[in-house]
N, C-alpha and C positions, 0 to 999 in steps of 0.2 A: 577254142575251148569254150565252154558254157561259162555263164555268169558265176564267179565265185561265190560261197556262201558259208556262213558258220552257223547255220541253222540246221543241225543234225538231230536225229533223235535215235534213241536205243530200241532194242527190241520190244519193251513195252510200251514205246509211244511217247516215252517222256523226251523232254528237251535235254539235250546235254549241255552243261555249262562250258561256255567259251572261254574260259579262265578268268582271271582277275581283272584285266584290262579287255573288253572285248574288241576296242579300237585297234589294239596291238595285233588281236588274233585276226581282225580284218585285213590289215595290212599284208600280215604274213599268208593268208589265203590268197592275197592279189598276187603276192610275190611268187606263189607255188604256181597260181593259174597260168600266169603269162598273158600272151596274147594283148588284146585291148586292156587288159590290167596291169600289164608288165610294169616292174618298178625299174628305172634306169640305174646307172652306177651311182649317180648323186642320191637318188632316194634309196637304194640299199644301204649305202652308208649313212644316211640319216636315220634309218630304222634301226641299224645296229648301235648308231650312238645314242640315240633317244632311249632304247632299251637300257644301256648301260648308264647312262646319266640319271634316269628315274629310278633305276635299282640302287645306285650309289646314294641318292637322296633319301630315298626310303630307309634304307639300312641305317643311314646315320640316325634319323629319326627313332629308329627302333633301339639303337644303343642308347640313346638319351632317355627313352621311355619304358625300358623293359620292364621295370617296377609295376607300372600300370598296366602294361599287357599281361603279365602273369595274373593279374586279377580277373583277366576275363577268361580264364581256363575252365570255369563253371558256366559261362555263357551259353553254351549249346543248349543243355537241359533247362535252365530257366527261361530262354527265349521260346520254347515250346511247352513250357507249363501249363496245365489248365487253368490255374489261377492267374486271373489278369492283371493282378498288381504284381506278381512275380514277373509277369511278361513285360511289363511297363518298366520295372527295375532293371531288367537286363536292357533294355532298349536305351535307358539313360546312362547307363555304365558304357555301353558302345559308343553313345553319342559324345560322352564326357573324353573317352580315347581319341574319336577321331578328331576332337578339337586339339589335341596335342600333335596332329599331323596337319594342321591347318595350311602350314606353309607348303606342304606337297600339294594339297588339293588346289592352291591357289596357281599352280603350274597349269591347271587345267587338265582336261584327259588326255589320254596319249594322242589322239589324232590332232587336238588342239596344239599340242606342243610339236609336233614332228611338222604340222602346216607353218610354223614359223621358221623353220629352216630354210635358207635361203637355197634356191635351186629345186624344191619340192613343188611339183606342178599342181595347181589349183584343181585340174581335172581330177588327178589321182585322189586328192583329198575328199573331193566330192563324192567320189566311188567309196571310197572307205567309209565315210560317214553314211552312205546309203546301205552298205553292207551291215554296220554296226546297228542302224535304225531298225532293219528289218529283224535283226536278232532281238533286240530290246522289245519290240512289239510284240514278236511271237511270245518272248516270255510273258508279258503283260496279259495278253489274250488268254495263254494257259491258266495264268493266276486267277483272272476274272471269271473263268468258267467254274472254277473249284471253289470259290469263297464267296459265301452269301453276303446280302446287304446292297446298300446303293452303288450303283456303277461308278458314279463321279467319286464319292467317299472311298471306296475301295481301290480306285486307281491311284489316289494321292498316296494312301498307305503303302500300296504294293511298290511303288516307285522309291519312296523312302526304304523301304524294306531292301529291295534290289541294290540300292546304294549302299547300305549296309553290308549288305552281302559280298559286294565286290571288295569292300575294304577288309572283310574278314578274310575272303581269299587272298588280298594282298599280303596280309599279316601272316596267313599259313604259308604260302610260297616263299616268304623271306625267312622265317623261323626255320622250315623245312631245310632251306638252302645252309642255314648255319648248323644245324644237325648233321646233314651230309658232310659238310666241310670237317665238322668236329670228328666225324667216324671216321673218313679218310686221314685226317691227321693222327688220329689214334692208331690207325693201321700202318701209317708210316713209322710212328714212334715205336710200335710193338715190334715191326719187323726189324728196324734199326737195332735195336737192342737183344733181338733174339728172344722174346718172350715165348714160353710154351703156353699150351692151351689154358691151363690152371693160372697160370702168372698173369695170362691176359685178362682172364675174368676178375681176379683180384684188383688188377690195375685199373680195369674199367669202373669197377665199383667205387674206388677212390678218386678217380678223376671226374666221375660223372657229377658230383655236387660241386666241384671245383668248376668245371664248364658251365654250369648254369649261374654259379655266382660271378663268373668272369661276364657273363651274358649281362646280367643285372647291374655290374659294376659294384658288387658288394664283395668281392675277393680281397682279401687282406695278405699282407707279407706273410702272418703267422700262420694263414689257412694254406698257402703255397709251400711254406717250408714244412708243414705237417704231412702235406699230401707227397711231397718229395721224400720225406723220411720214411713213409710208409711203402713206397714203391721202392726205395734204396733196400729197404728189408727184406724184400722178397727175391732181390737179385742176388746172382752167383756174382763172384769177384769180377769174372769177364765182362758179365752184364753190367756191373757197377761203374767199370772203366767205359763200356760203351753209353752209359747213361749219362756220365758227366761231359763225354764229347758230344753229345745229341744236345744237352742243354746248352752248352757254350755255342755250338753252332746255330741252335734255333733263335739265340740272342741276336745273332747278326743276320739271321733271316726275317726275324719279326721287324728290324730296323729298316731293312729292303724293302719288306712289303708294305709298311707304312709310308716309306718315300714315294714307292711305286704307286699306291692307291691316292696319294695327293697328285702326283702328275696326272694320272689318269682322270680324277676327276675335273681338273682343270681343262684338260684337252678336250671331253666329252661335253662339259656343260655347255647349254645353249647361250 
């Protein structure tokens, strides 16, 4: 098979982004291509373990810094503002947020981390770095063609912007995963207590703010009690019994999940 690549263009000729961590995408492309780029059993296991370990570490930092992340919700419009001072302010805010994640960045990029795993071949690491480099170089060349100014000065600025872009993509992926998990959990909850369409809509409106507060670690016992009371009020007697059973079971599930996450983190951390 041909040499794998993560350089792909859409119908308009624009380069498609290769995800939050291009090194991970490069290794996944090698895995899919096989042949001279095939990953052996040890490397496949290392790929899965590194994906999990980095996700767990990043998620922990999100939980500890969610208040700061929420302030970045206006970053997109500000980063593209015609006002230079507004753009500088957006960059400063994102840089401050990145500093909160310094322990994650000290792990190195994805390829750096997997390269430290015993049994991963140096040849495969070099191939992954080459695939990643071709992608980054293509990103850089495309940006240099469209932005005026001194080439050297532009390159420095673009590389900084790309680093921030990848950080933003990491945040987006992690938060979207939390939202998807919350949606799936709500579906399980609504099905378990047999809410109809109207009740689902009302319950979701009540639970939404609590979900955000839980992520930001701002939820209080009073807030949880208020949400429970409001949901309890919209339920029929049978649904109320199912609700109480669900809450009792969920406490046990939550404890099991916490124990399992701790064990998984210890197992996959390099």
